[in-house]
Structure formats: structure tokens, C-alpha cells
Backbone bond lengths (Angstrom), bond angles and torsions (degrees), N, CA, C in turn:
res aa  C-N    CA-C-N  psi(-1)  N-CA   C-N-CA  omega(-1)  CA-C   N-CA-C  phi
1 M - - - 1.462 - - 1.526 108.99 -
2 K 1.314 117.46 135.38 1.451 121.09 -177.65 1.523 110.35 -67.14
3 P 1.368 116.58 145.64 1.464 119.77 178.23 1.517 110.37 -58.00
4 G 1.299 115.72 141.88 1.451 120.12 177.49 1.505 115.18 93.75
5 Y 1.325 117.95 -13.63 1.458 119.36 -177.93 1.531 112.69 -71.53
6 Q 1.327 116.44 -27.49 1.466 118.79 176.21 1.525 110.03 -60.46
7 E 1.346 115.52 -46.03 1.461 120.17 179.67 1.524 110.74 -64.75
8 T 1.363 116.53 -37.28 1.463 120.56 -179.64 1.518 110.96 -64.35
9 Y 1.318 116.37 -45.15 1.461 120.30 177.53 1.526 110.78 -61.86
10 A 1.342 116.85 -44.72 1.467 120.90 -179.09 1.525 110.56 -61.35
11 D 1.355 116.82 -41.90 1.461 120.38 177.99 1.527 110.91 -63.03
12 Y 1.316 115.90 -41.80 1.468 121.26 -179.37 1.528 110.61 -58.55
13 F 1.317 116.81 -45.02 1.459 120.48 -178.94 1.529 111.43 -73.08
14 S 1.341 116.92 -35.35 1.459 119.68 179.20 1.523 111.09 -63.55
15 Q 1.340 115.88 -39.74 1.456 120.59 -179.36 1.531 112.13 -71.64
16 R 1.311 116.49 -21.49 1.468 121.45 -178.23 1.530 111.78 -115.64
17 Q 1.333 116.00 31.32 1.465 120.03 -175.01 1.524 111.94 -60.31
18 E 1.327 116.91 -45.90 1.459 119.69 -178.18 1.529 110.82 -65.55
19 E 1.339 116.33 -42.28 1.462 120.13 178.56 1.527 110.64 -62.03
20 F 1.328 115.68 -41.32 1.464 120.90 178.75 1.533 110.82 -62.95
21 Q 1.333 116.74 -42.69 1.457 120.56 -179.31 1.526 111.47 -65.74
22 E 1.334 116.61 -40.01 1.460 119.61 178.12 1.523 110.92 -64.79
23 T 1.320 116.71 -38.74 1.466 120.47 177.95 1.524 110.36 -64.95
24 L 1.342 115.63 -40.83 1.466 119.75 176.86 1.525 110.74 -57.08
25 L 1.322 115.57 -47.82 1.453 120.01 -176.36 1.528 112.31 -66.99
26 S 1.328 116.65 -33.76 1.464 119.40 178.07 1.523 111.23 -72.92
27 D 1.349 116.34 -28.69 1.466 120.25 178.93 1.521 112.26 -81.96
28 A 1.323 116.94 -19.39 1.471 121.03 -179.84 1.521 108.42 -128.72
29 A 1.322 114.71 79.23 1.462 120.18 -175.58 1.525 111.88 -59.42
30 Q 1.323 116.56 -34.69 1.464 120.66 179.88 1.518 110.90 -61.64
31 V 1.342 115.64 -36.59 1.463 120.74 -177.92 1.524 110.71 -72.32
32 R 1.315 116.93 -38.90 1.474 120.54 -178.40 1.526 111.43 -52.36
33 D 1.320 116.02 -40.71 1.459 120.29 -178.29 1.525 113.08 -73.49
34 K 1.332 116.61 -15.04 1.458 119.47 -173.78 1.529 113.86 -111.90
35 V 1.343 117.84 -3.70 1.465 120.29 -177.08 1.525 110.91 -56.92
36 N 1.319 116.84 -51.43 1.467 120.50 -178.59 1.523 111.43 -68.24
37 E 1.338 116.20 -36.85 1.470 120.31 179.64 1.524 110.89 -63.33
38 V 1.343 116.52 -45.26 1.467 121.18 -179.96 1.524 110.51 -65.64
39 L 1.332 116.51 -38.49 1.460 120.68 178.57 1.520 110.36 -65.28
40 L 1.327 116.72 -40.01 1.456 121.22 -178.39 1.529 111.24 -72.68
41 V 1.320 116.90 -46.11 1.459 121.30 -175.09 1.516 112.06 -76.41
42 G 1.331 116.47 -45.70 1.460 119.52 -172.89 1.512 115.39 -111.94
43 N 1.351 117.35 1.83 1.461 121.23 -176.64 1.535 110.21 53.93
44 I 1.335 115.44 39.18 1.461 121.94 -179.87 1.520 107.80 -113.79
45 D 1.334 116.82 117.81 1.461 122.01 179.90 1.528 107.93 -91.58
46 L 1.321 116.49 97.18 1.461 121.16 -175.38 1.523 112.14 -59.49
47 L 1.315 117.50 -41.87 1.460 120.94 -176.35 1.528 111.69 -70.99
48 D 1.329 116.32 -42.70 1.461 119.37 178.18 1.523 111.41 -64.62
49 N 1.335 116.30 -40.69 1.458 120.01 178.91 1.520 112.03 -68.87
50 A 1.344 116.43 -30.20 1.466 119.92 175.07 1.526 110.23 -64.31
51 H 1.326 116.20 -41.55 1.470 120.32 178.13 1.526 110.97 -63.98
52 K 1.336 117.10 -40.65 1.464 120.41 178.14 1.525 110.92 -60.71
53 L 1.333 116.04 -43.21 1.466 119.69 -179.77 1.522 110.69 -64.51
54 V 1.314 117.28 -39.33 1.465 121.34 177.32 1.523 110.44 -61.18
55 M 1.323 117.22 -43.02 1.467 120.83 -179.86 1.530 111.22 -64.78
56 Y 1.333 116.57 -41.21 1.461 119.53 175.86 1.525 110.34 -59.53
57 A 1.329 116.59 -43.79 1.464 121.01 -176.56 1.520 111.85 -67.73
58 L 1.330 117.25 -41.43 1.462 120.73 -175.71 1.520 113.01 -75.93
59 T 1.325 116.77 -33.74 1.467 119.67 -179.65 1.522 112.17 -87.32
60 G 1.341 116.23 -10.74 1.464 119.47 -179.88 1.507 112.99 73.00
61 E 1.329 116.80 21.56 1.472 120.97 -177.36 1.531 109.76 -84.84
62 D 1.335 114.46 102.07 1.459 118.48 177.67 1.533 108.66 -112.04
63 G 1.305 117.88 -154.73 1.462 120.59 178.77 1.514 111.54 80.70
64 E 1.338 116.44 -145.27 1.457 122.89 -171.44 1.536 113.62 -61.48
65 P 1.341 119.96 -45.33 1.482 118.24 -179.34 1.528 112.36 -59.00
66 L 1.330 116.21 -44.09 1.464 119.92 179.83 1.523 110.86 -66.78
67 S 1.337 116.88 -42.66 1.466 120.92 179.66 1.519 111.22 -61.47
68 S 1.335 115.48 -43.06 1.467 120.17 179.55 1.522 111.49 -64.27
69 F 1.324 116.00 -41.24 1.466 121.35 178.30 1.526 110.61 -62.23
70 A 1.332 116.85 -46.22 1.463 121.69 -179.76 1.527 111.19 -64.56
71 E 1.340 116.39 -41.31 1.469 120.39 -179.64 1.525 111.09 -64.18
72 K 1.319 115.88 -44.15 1.470 120.39 179.54 1.522 110.76 -62.12
73 E 1.327 116.80 -41.84 1.461 121.31 177.98 1.521 111.14 -63.44
74 G 1.345 116.04 -42.76 1.462 120.14 -178.70 1.511 112.33 -61.24
75 V 1.331 116.50 -44.65 1.468 120.87 179.80 1.526 110.42 -65.53
76 A 1.335 116.82 -44.25 1.471 120.62 -179.36 1.524 110.63 -61.79
77 W 1.326 115.90 -41.86 1.469 120.58 -179.14 1.529 110.04 -65.07
78 A 1.335 116.77 -42.53 1.464 121.01 -179.05 1.527 111.31 -69.39
79 Q 1.332 117.34 -38.82 1.463 121.23 -178.23 1.519 111.92 -61.15
80 H 1.326 116.18 -35.11 1.458 120.07 -172.35 1.522 112.84 -106.41
81 E 1.355 115.93 18.86 1.463 121.68 172.53 1.527 112.65 56.86
82 L 1.343 117.16 35.54 1.460 120.99 174.97 1.532 108.29 -86.17
83 T 1.332 117.17 138.09 1.458 120.08 -169.53 1.519 112.40 -78.51
84 L 1.335 115.04 151.80 1.456 121.19 177.59 1.525 111.03 -68.88
85 S 1.316 116.92 -34.81 1.466 119.75 -179.98 1.528 110.47 -63.48
86 F 1.325 116.64 -37.84 1.461 121.47 177.27 1.528 110.68 -64.44
87 K 1.334 116.21 -43.30 1.466 120.59 179.53 1.519 110.89 -65.04
88 L 1.330 116.53 -43.47 1.459 120.37 -178.48 1.524 110.90 -63.05
89 E 1.328 116.83 -42.71 1.469 120.35 177.98 1.529 110.64 -60.80
90 W 1.343 115.93 -40.82 1.463 120.90 -177.79 1.530 111.15 -66.15
91 V 1.329 117.01 -46.03 1.472 120.22 -178.65 1.523 110.74 -66.55
92 Q 1.331 117.74 -38.32 1.461 119.60 178.34 1.529 110.94 -66.54
93 T 1.325 116.60 -33.56 1.469 120.19 175.66 1.522 110.18 -65.80
94 I 1.335 116.62 -40.72 1.467 120.52 176.58 1.517 110.13 -59.96
95 R 1.326 116.72 -44.14 1.463 120.94 -179.10 1.532 111.13 -61.65
96 R 1.335 117.17 -47.82 1.468 120.84 -178.24 1.527 111.19 -63.72
97 T 1.321 116.03 -43.02 1.470 120.06 -177.71 1.519 111.13 -67.40
98 M 1.324 116.99 -35.81 1.470 120.45 176.48 1.520 111.01 -58.00
99 W 1.333 116.28 -47.11 1.460 119.52 -177.16 1.522 111.26 -66.56
100 R 1.292 119.62 -33.41 1.463 121.36 176.35 1.523 110.58 -65.42
101 F 1.323 117.15 -41.91 1.469 120.69 178.24 1.524 110.96 -67.62
102 L 1.331 116.78 -38.90 1.456 119.74 178.44 1.533 111.23 -64.91
103 E 1.313 115.83 -38.13 1.473 119.40 177.71 1.524 110.64 -63.87
104 T 1.337 115.73 -42.65 1.470 120.12 178.03 1.526 110.75 -62.01
105 F 1.325 116.17 -40.92 1.463 121.20 179.41 1.525 110.60 -62.74
106 Q 1.318 116.75 -44.81 1.469 120.65 -178.57 1.521 111.00 -63.40
107 E 1.320 116.60 -42.32 1.461 119.95 179.58 1.523 111.23 -64.14
108 A 1.345 116.50 -40.89 1.462 120.93 -179.40 1.520 111.73 -67.17
109 E 1.325 116.46 -35.77 1.459 121.30 -178.00 1.523 112.91 -85.63
110 G 1.325 115.57 -11.50 1.466 118.56 -178.35 1.510 112.81 65.65
111 N 1.290 116.87 33.54 1.470 121.61 -177.08 1.528 111.70 -98.40
112 S 1.321 115.84 45.96 1.454 119.46 -177.90 1.521 111.86 -64.55
113 S 1.341 116.94 -19.06 1.463 119.66 -179.35 1.530 112.11 -80.32
114 I 1.336 116.53 -14.66 1.456 119.63 -179.36 1.523 109.36 -78.28
115 S 1.313 116.80 124.86 1.456 120.70 -179.68 1.521 110.10 -72.51
116 F 1.325 114.84 132.59 1.452 119.92 178.30 1.527 112.42 -91.47
117 F 1.302 115.85 -4.37 1.455 117.98 -175.95 1.524 112.25 -63.90
118 E 1.319 116.79 -42.85 1.458 119.82 179.39 1.523 110.48 -65.61
119 L 1.330 116.65 -41.91 1.459 120.48 178.29 1.531 110.59 -64.90
120 E 1.326 115.38 -40.25 1.476 119.32 179.56 1.523 110.55 -59.35
121 R 1.335 116.66 -44.64 1.465 120.10 179.68 1.519 110.60 -64.31
122 Q 1.325 116.15 -42.36 1.464 119.90 -178.43 1.527 111.29 -63.49
123 V 1.328 116.45 -49.90 1.464 120.62 -177.45 1.518 110.73 -62.47
124 N 1.315 116.93 -48.97 1.461 119.80 -177.01 1.528 111.99 -68.68
125 D 1.331 117.45 -35.75 1.467 120.08 177.35 1.526 110.83 -63.49
126 I 1.335 116.61 -43.90 1.466 120.18 -179.35 1.528 110.68 -63.98
127 I 1.328 116.65 -45.85 1.463 119.67 -179.39 1.522 110.88 -65.17
128 D 1.329 116.79 -38.14 1.470 119.87 177.71 1.529 111.11 -66.60
129 Q 1.340 116.38 -38.28 1.469 119.45 175.76 1.521 110.76 -61.88
130 F 1.333 115.79 -41.25 1.467 119.84 177.91 1.524 110.62 -62.08
131 L 1.339 116.45 -46.51 1.461 120.12 -179.23 1.522 111.18 -61.97
132 N 1.332 116.68 -42.32 1.473 119.88 178.93 1.522 110.75 -61.37
133 G 1.345 115.85 -46.96 1.463 119.90 179.32 1.516 112.08 -63.88
134 F 1.329 115.79 -39.84 1.455 120.90 179.29 1.525 111.19 -62.18
135 F 1.330 116.70 -50.47 1.464 120.33 -176.91 1.525 111.54 -65.95
136 L 1.340 117.79 -37.27 1.461 120.27 176.99 1.525 110.88 -64.02
137 S 1.327 116.06 -44.80 1.461 120.79 179.57 1.520 110.92 -64.06
138 Y 1.318 116.22 -43.74 1.473 121.65 178.71 1.527 109.87 -59.59
139 S 1.336 116.29 -46.36 1.466 121.01 -177.46 1.526 111.49 -66.10
140 R 1.352 116.82 -43.08 1.464 120.17 179.91 1.523 110.47 -61.35
141 Y 1.337 116.21 -43.16 1.459 119.70 -179.66 1.529 110.31 -64.39
142 K 1.326 116.68 -45.05 1.462 120.64 -179.82 1.529 111.03 -63.53
143 D 1.348 117.12 -40.13 1.464 120.48 178.82 1.526 110.82 -62.80
144 A 1.352 115.43 -44.22 1.463 119.71 179.38 1.530 110.65 -64.64
145 L 1.334 116.46 -39.16 1.464 120.68 178.76 1.523 110.59 -65.11
146 L 1.341 116.12 -42.10 1.462 120.79 179.38 1.524 110.73 -63.25
147 E 1.337 115.64 -42.04 1.470 119.79 179.12 1.524 110.75 -62.60
148 A 1.336 116.04 -43.26 1.470 120.10 178.84 1.525 110.95 -63.92
149 Q 1.332 116.60 -38.98 1.464 120.19 178.96 1.518 111.17 -67.51
150 Q 1.346 116.16 -37.33 1.458 119.74 178.17 1.527 111.09 -64.54
151 K 1.331 115.88 -40.59 1.459 119.76 177.66 1.524 110.62 -64.34
152 M 1.335 116.68 -39.58 1.457 120.44 178.76 1.521 110.40 -64.54
153 V 1.350 116.49 -41.20 1.466 120.51 178.41 1.522 110.31 -63.57
154 E 1.344 116.48 -40.10 1.467 120.07 177.70 1.523 110.95 -61.21
155 N 1.343 115.74 -42.65 1.468 119.31 179.58 1.522 111.18 -65.81
156 L 1.341 116.40 -39.07 1.454 119.63 179.21 1.528 111.31 -72.21
157 S 1.348 116.13 -26.69 1.461 119.93 179.65 1.522 111.14 -71.66
158 A 1.323 116.58 -28.15 1.464 120.60 -179.53 1.526 109.44 -138.92
159 P 1.342 117.27 69.64 1.472 120.54 -176.12 1.523 112.45 -80.19
160 I 1.303 117.57 103.20 1.463 121.10 177.96 1.529 108.47 -86.57
161 I 1.340 116.04 117.30 1.464 121.89 -172.99 1.529 109.79 -110.53
162 P 1.328 117.92 117.25 1.467 119.67 176.80 1.525 111.45 -68.45
163 L 1.325 117.19 129.62 1.463 122.42 174.16 1.522 110.77 -99.45
164 S 1.317 115.71 -25.84 1.460 122.78 175.72 1.525 106.36 -158.19
165 K 1.318 116.74 -175.87 1.462 119.34 179.54 1.526 111.83 -64.02
166 A 1.319 116.25 -27.07 1.466 119.69 -174.32 1.516 113.85 -108.96
167 V 1.348 117.81 -19.56 1.465 121.31 -172.07 1.534 110.39 -118.61
168 C 1.351 115.76 132.41 1.456 121.70 176.07 1.520 109.12 -129.38
169 V 1.334 115.58 158.64 1.457 120.18 177.72 1.523 109.70 -126.75
170 L 1.334 115.32 140.59 1.463 122.17 176.51 1.533 107.60 -119.14
171 P 1.341 118.41 98.06 1.472 120.13 178.18 1.529 109.73 -83.38
172 L 1.314 116.42 125.94 1.458 121.36 178.65 1.524 108.47 -102.77
173 I 1.345 115.40 126.43 1.463 120.54 -174.69 1.523 109.51 -131.52
174 G 1.322 116.25 141.13 1.457 120.64 176.32 1.517 112.78 89.81
175 E 1.326 115.62 -144.80 1.454 120.97 -177.28 1.527 110.12 -102.97
176 L 1.300 116.51 133.42 1.463 121.01 177.13 1.517 108.66 -91.59
177 D 1.330 116.43 92.09 1.454 120.03 177.17 1.526 109.44 -95.76
178 E 1.307 116.53 -176.22 1.467 121.34 -174.73 1.523 112.12 -60.79
179 K 1.342 116.97 -40.66 1.462 120.70 -177.81 1.532 111.29 -66.77
180 R 1.333 116.86 -42.80 1.467 119.93 179.94 1.525 111.12 -68.12
181 V 1.321 116.20 -38.42 1.467 119.58 177.92 1.521 110.24 -62.35
182 A 1.333 116.18 -40.23 1.467 120.27 177.86 1.522 111.02 -62.55
183 A 1.353 116.27 -39.08 1.469 120.48 178.19 1.522 110.79 -65.33
184 I 1.332 117.15 -38.61 1.470 121.72 178.63 1.528 110.09 -65.82
185 E 1.325 115.79 -45.03 1.467 120.38 178.70 1.530 111.19 -59.55
186 K 1.320 114.25 -40.65 1.467 120.23 -176.65 1.525 112.56 -70.77
187 K 1.338 116.47 -28.20 1.466 119.57 -170.03 1.523 114.73 -98.62
188 I 1.332 118.50 -38.74 1.465 120.56 -168.43 1.528 113.02 -58.20
189 L 1.315 117.71 -56.84 1.470 119.68 -173.53 1.530 112.65 -64.62
190 P 1.351 119.57 -44.10 1.470 118.94 176.12 1.529 113.06 -60.54
191 E 1.343 117.06 -37.03 1.459 120.04 179.91 1.526 111.98 -70.37
192 I 1.323 116.90 -34.23 1.467 119.84 174.57 1.522 109.95 -59.76
193 N 1.314 115.54 -42.33 1.472 120.78 179.98 1.529 110.98 -70.58
194 R 1.329 117.10 -43.75 1.470 120.96 -176.28 1.523 111.60 -66.56
195 L 1.332 116.36 -43.62 1.461 120.96 -176.35 1.529 113.19 -88.47
196 Q 1.340 115.29 -6.89 1.466 120.45 -177.69 1.529 110.76 52.42
197 M 1.340 114.94 42.03 1.464 118.45 -176.76 1.526 111.37 -75.93
198 E 1.311 115.06 147.19 1.461 121.85 178.80 1.523 111.79 -99.23
199 T 1.339 116.29 -28.23 1.461 120.31 -179.44 1.528 109.59 -137.69
200 L 1.338 115.76 131.26 1.462 121.23 175.43 1.528 108.13 -118.42
201 I 1.334 115.52 119.31 1.461 121.63 177.56 1.527 107.82 -97.34
202 I 1.332 117.38 120.43 1.468 121.87 178.03 1.519 108.48 -109.85
203 D 1.332 115.50 117.09 1.467 120.77 -174.95 1.530 110.19 -103.13
204 F 1.327 117.00 120.43 1.457 123.95 -178.11 1.531 112.93 -98.15
205 S 1.316 117.80 4.54 1.473 119.64 -172.28 1.524 112.58 -64.58
206 G 1.318 118.54 -23.60 1.463 121.19 -179.30 1.513 114.47 -93.55
207 I 1.325 118.06 3.40 1.461 121.37 -178.26 1.525 110.52 -74.56
208 A 1.332 116.30 124.79 1.461 121.03 179.27 1.518 111.31 -85.19
209 N 1.335 115.52 -39.48 1.460 118.70 -177.14 1.523 109.36 -160.14
210 I 1.328 115.31 147.46 1.455 120.51 175.80 1.522 108.05 -155.52
211 D 1.332 116.61 135.42 1.460 119.43 178.57 1.526 109.78 -90.43
212 S 1.311 115.75 167.94 1.460 120.70 -174.82 1.530 113.40 -63.62
213 P 1.355 119.55 -45.82 1.470 119.05 178.90 1.530 112.64 -58.55
214 S 1.343 116.33 -42.28 1.466 119.83 179.90 1.521 110.64 -65.79
215 M 1.329 117.01 -43.02 1.457 120.63 -179.99 1.519 110.50 -64.34
216 N 1.318 116.79 -36.47 1.465 120.55 178.60 1.527 111.12 -62.98
217 R 1.336 116.27 -39.28 1.464 120.57 178.10 1.525 111.04 -67.04
218 V 1.342 115.90 -41.23 1.463 120.07 178.23 1.525 110.15 -62.75
219 M 1.309 116.19 -43.36 1.466 120.45 -178.46 1.525 110.93 -64.84
220 T 1.309 116.48 -37.53 1.472 120.16 177.65 1.529 110.08 -61.62
221 T 1.321 116.00 -42.98 1.474 120.28 178.03 1.528 110.74 -65.39
222 I 1.329 116.31 -42.83 1.465 120.54 178.79 1.525 110.67 -61.36
223 N 1.331 115.86 -44.88 1.461 119.24 179.80 1.533 112.21 -62.99
224 G 1.343 115.90 -22.80 1.456 120.10 179.90 1.515 114.32 -82.53
225 T 1.354 116.67 -8.35 1.463 118.23 -178.30 1.527 111.67 -64.00
226 Y 1.339 116.88 -31.55 1.462 118.97 -179.91 1.513 112.07 -66.40
227 M 1.335 116.04 -27.52 1.466 118.77 176.97 1.519 111.02 -66.95
228 M 1.363 116.19 -19.30 1.462 121.76 176.99 1.525 111.21 -94.54
229 G 1.342 116.66 3.85 1.464 120.23 -179.86 1.501 113.44 76.79
230 C 1.337 116.70 25.97 1.467 120.68 -177.11 1.522 109.72 -119.03
231 E 1.335 116.34 129.27 1.450 121.54 174.55 1.524 109.45 -75.37
232 C 1.333 117.22 137.54 1.463 120.81 -178.88 1.524 109.68 -117.00
233 V 1.342 115.14 132.06 1.456 121.44 179.33 1.529 108.33 -120.70
234 I 1.340 116.27 126.58 1.459 121.25 179.68 1.521 109.23 -102.99
235 T 1.324 116.40 130.70 1.466 120.46 178.52 1.525 110.44 -129.41
236 G 1.343 114.60 160.97 1.465 120.54 170.64 1.512 116.08 71.27
237 M 1.322 117.95 25.87 1.469 119.81 178.79 1.527 109.16 -73.21
238 R 1.337 117.47 114.54 1.455 121.76 -179.26 1.530 111.09 -77.22
239 P 1.330 117.94 154.30 1.470 121.25 -176.20 1.529 113.83 -55.43
240 E 1.340 117.01 -40.47 1.461 119.32 -177.67 1.521 112.33 -65.91
241 I 1.353 115.59 -34.59 1.463 118.85 177.78 1.524 109.85 -70.63
242 V 1.318 116.69 -43.18 1.460 120.59 178.26 1.524 110.46 -60.75
243 L 1.334 116.35 -40.60 1.463 120.84 179.43 1.526 111.17 -62.68
244 T 1.331 115.66 -40.30 1.463 119.97 178.01 1.523 110.80 -63.13
245 L 1.323 116.15 -42.18 1.464 120.35 -179.13 1.526 111.52 -65.08
246 T 1.321 115.64 -44.07 1.469 118.62 -177.47 1.518 111.18 -67.38
247 K 1.311 117.41 -35.53 1.465 120.29 177.93 1.523 111.58 -64.10
248 E 1.330 115.28 -34.20 1.463 120.25 -179.10 1.528 111.93 -88.66
249 G 1.325 116.51 -2.94 1.460 119.85 -179.52 1.512 113.71 72.36
250 L 1.337 116.47 25.88 1.465 120.88 -179.56 1.519 109.65 -92.73
251 T 1.331 116.52 133.13 1.469 121.11 179.48 1.515 109.98 -139.10
252 F 1.316 115.95 151.20 1.456 121.13 174.34 1.527 109.39 -76.68
253 D 1.309 115.01 158.53 1.456 120.93 171.30 1.532 108.51 -58.71
254 S 1.324 115.90 146.03 1.466 120.40 -176.84 1.519 112.79 -61.99
255 K 1.335 117.74 -19.94 1.460 120.89 -179.91 1.530 112.17 -80.44
256 I 1.344 116.80 -14.92 1.459 120.02 -178.88 1.523 109.87 -75.02
257 I 1.330 116.54 130.19 1.464 122.65 -179.73 1.524 108.90 -91.57
258 T 1.312 117.07 135.74 1.473 121.12 175.36 1.523 109.48 -119.56
259 K 1.339 114.64 139.03 1.460 121.05 178.19 1.522 108.64 -135.40
260 G 1.336 115.20 160.62 1.453 120.02 -173.19 1.509 114.81 -68.55
261 S 1.336 117.40 -43.50 1.461 119.64 -174.01 1.522 110.79 -141.28
262 L 1.320 114.94 159.67 1.465 121.02 177.28 1.522 110.05 -65.62
263 E 1.316 116.96 -40.09 1.466 120.78 179.95 1.530 111.08 -58.73
264 Q 1.340 115.70 -45.51 1.461 120.07 179.20 1.523 111.04 -60.69
265 T 1.320 115.88 -41.46 1.467 120.75 -177.63 1.524 111.35 -67.81
266 V 1.334 116.61 -42.63 1.469 120.35 178.56 1.519 109.69 -62.17
267 N 1.336 116.31 -41.47 1.467 119.81 177.38 1.524 110.85 -59.82
268 D 1.323 116.18 -43.29 1.468 120.77 -177.77 1.526 112.13 -65.63
269 Y 1.322 116.81 -36.30 1.461 119.73 -171.88 1.529 114.24 -98.05
270 L 1.318 117.21 -23.40 1.466 118.13 -171.44 1.519 114.59 -119.50
271 I 1.312 118.12 -21.52 1.467 119.50 -175.40 1.525 109.87 -105.94
272 V 1.290 115.44 124.85 1.461 120.91 179.35 1.513 109.05 -88.94
273 N 1.323 117.71 124.24 1.458 121.75 179.35 1.529 110.84 -70.04
274 D 1.312 114.91 151.66 1.465 119.28 -179.03 1.539 110.95 -59.67
275 T 1.335 115.99 -32.01 1.462 119.29 -178.33 1.513 112.67 -69.36
276 D 1.369 115.09 -19.99 1.462 119.38 -178.84 1.522 111.84 -88.54
277 M 1.312 115.86 -11.35 1.465 119.75 -175.65 1.514 109.43 -84.72
278 P 1.326 118.32 146.09 1.473 121.02 179.58 1.526 110.87 -63.68
279 A 1.312 117.01 141.70 1.468 121.93 179.74 1.520 109.99 -69.37
280 E 1.347 114.21 143.45 1.459 118.70 178.96 1.545 109.21 -72.25
281 S 1.293 115.25 141.34 1.481 119.02 178.91 1.525 109.36 -75.99
282 S 1.320 114.98 140.53 1.478 119.43 -178.57 1.509 110.27 -85.62
């Protein structure tokens, strides 16, 4: 390609930016309806970013600027739940429309002797680099988001709530399946150590269902709390759960305290009765 043609192509597209954008929108009817929506929801200007990508492709400017542009786009797309299929359709439309404009430019300039092969490689390489960077950035952001959500689910699955410096409560709600039991196993002992808790109250009143293997794992973890120097109090055991345990021959360690309700246990551990308080001097 003759020197200076990159600048000539870039100037040609810059002067026809509006025409190029209108052609893009007519070639991608689905996008036309979503340009304003994407701008409003994600603060992403599809048309302006299309022009930026065209300039990168025509000038052959790759490296850090292109990588940064692709990374920023990937994160923005992932943050606002915009689909990859939509992005891929849009970029392919940009690619097709670019080549139509370049063909028109060549015909107008009478430059049939200029080989398009070098330009074709440059344009497609730049756009492919952008797509690679975009998809990597999108995937990394989604992976990090998924990991953060998994950690949040783990915390919600086993929420240890401090009631005082020495006493904490772990309310169990819903169904205790294998994943939740694993989260409980993973969290209880480290939290006993981190919070230096003396008493852990585990309330089963919100449990909808639990199978014997899962309950056995929970009981093993509970029985291990004493090895951490922490007293464990079990509350809210419903008759059906107790019946399941007795049928399977499962029992708590003799050191584990059981009480009827969470309210009763909180009263016992946190509320001082008037009779226990020193009498006022007359």
C-alpha cells in the first residue's frame, strides 16, 4: 500500500461519518432500535464507538490504545448485561459496511491498481484484535462477578450474626443441601477463631428439609466446635427432624446444649433477670 493511504482512508471516513452511521443502522435494523436504549442504560454510544473502531482499523493503530478500548468496552458490556450475540452482530455489520465504503472510495478515486490485500489484512486483523480483547475482558469481568456472587451466596447460606462479643447466632433457613452444608463446614470453625466467640447458637427452626447424610455432616462440624473452645447451643429442632435423626441413630455430642427456641436461648444468654441484678442501696 502506498504511503499516506491510511490517512486518506481515515479522512474519507471522517468526512462521511454520519453517512456511515446511517448505513450501519440500515444494515442492522435490530441495532437501530437499541441505540438509544444502550446509551441510556449503559452510557455506551454504539455509533461513536463504531467510528473509533473504524479509525483504529484504517490507521493500523493497534497495541495499548486498541487493547484499552476493547477492555473498556468488554467491562461496560458485561456490567449492563448486554449480550455477546448482539455485540458480535454489531461488529460484523461495522466490518461489512467498512468494506462497502472502501470499495466506493476506490472506484471514485480510480485506484484499481492499488492492492486491497494489504488493507484487507490490516482491517480484519485490527477488528479481530478488538474482538479478542473485548471477549477476554467481558469474560474476566463476568468470572469475577460470578465469584463475588458465589461468595455472597456462601455468606448468606451460613450467616453468623454476632449478638455480643462472646455470643453469635447462626440461623439456618430453607433446605440444607450438599452445597449449603459445605458452606457451613467451611465457615463455622474459621469464624469461631476469627471472632473469638465463646458461644455459638445454631437455630434449626427455619429448616424446611434435610437428609441424613447432610445432617450427619452438620453434626460432625457442630461436635467439632468444642475443639475450638466454643460452646454450641442447638435450638428450634422440629419433631420431624428429630425423628429422622433418631431413626438413623444420629446423636449430638453430650456436651452440646439443646433448647426449645431461639428466643429462650437469647433470653438465657443475653438478658439479665431483675433478680440477678444487685439491689439498690437505700
